C-alpha positions in Angstrom: 0.0 0.0 0.0 2.3 2.7 -1.2 -0.6 5.1 -1.5 -1.6 5.1 2.1 2.0 5.3 3.3 2.5 8.3 1.1 -0.6 9.8 2.3 0.4 9.6 6.0 3.9 10.9 5.2 2.3 14.0 3.6 -0.1 14.4 6.4 2.8 14.7 8.8 3.9 17.8 6.9 0.6 19.6 7.7 0.6 22.1 10.6 -0.8 20.8 14.0 -4.0 22.7 13.6 -4.8 21.2 10.1 -4.2 17.7 11.5 -6.4 18.3 14.4 -9.1 19.6 12.1 -8.7 16.5 9.9 -9.0 14.2 12.9 -12.1 16.1 14.0 -13.7 15.7 10.7 -13.0 11.9 10.8 -14.4 11.6 14.3 -17.5 13.5 13.6 -18.2 11.6 10.4 -17.8 8.3 12.2 -20.1 9.5 15.1 -22.8 10.7 12.4 -22.7 7.4 10.8 -23.2 5.5 14.0 -26.1 7.9 14.8 -27.7 7.4 11.4 -27.4 3.6 11.8 -28.9 3.6 15.3 -31.7 6.0 14.2 -32.6 3.5 11.5 -32.7 0.6 13.9 -34.8 2.7 16.2 -37.4 3.5 13.7 -37.6 -0.1 12.6 -37.9 -1.2 16.3 -40.9 1.1 16.7 -42.8 -1.1 14.2 -42.5 0.9 11.1 -41.5 -0.7 7.9 -38.6 0.0 5.5 -40.8 2.0 3.2 -41.7 4.4 6.0 -38.1 4.8 6.9 -37.3 5.6 3.3 -39.9 8.3 3.2 -38.7 9.7 6.5 -35.2 9.9 5.3 -36.3 11.5 2.0 -38.3 14.0 4.0 -35.2 15.0 6.0 -33.3 15.6 2.7 -36.0 17.6 1.2 -36.4 19.7 4.4 -32.6 20.4 4.3 -32.8 21.4 0.7 -35.7 23.7 1.4 -33.8 25.3 4.1 -30.5 25.6 2.2 -32.0 27.3 -0.9 -33.2 30.5 0.9 -30.1 30.5 3.0 -27.9 30.5 -0.1 -30.0 33.1 -1.7 -29.7 35.3 1.4 -26.1 34.9 1.6 -25.3 35.7 -2.0 -27.6 38.7 -2.3 -25.8 42.1 -2.0 -26.7 44.1 1.1 
């Protein structure tokens, strides 16, 4: 695995704050993945089927989109 070793050698060249930020991103991504998995199990354990879970997750994505569009327009508009 030459690529992985090369990646970690280059990673050591980063400043400490950059390495800490990358570690934070790794840990928060793992934590969010575990949360998403447990949330799916929880919804299924409540007795809902997979179709409902799919609609629920789709609704979360659509809600995020509907919130992000006006926020993006608000940020990009001149004051």
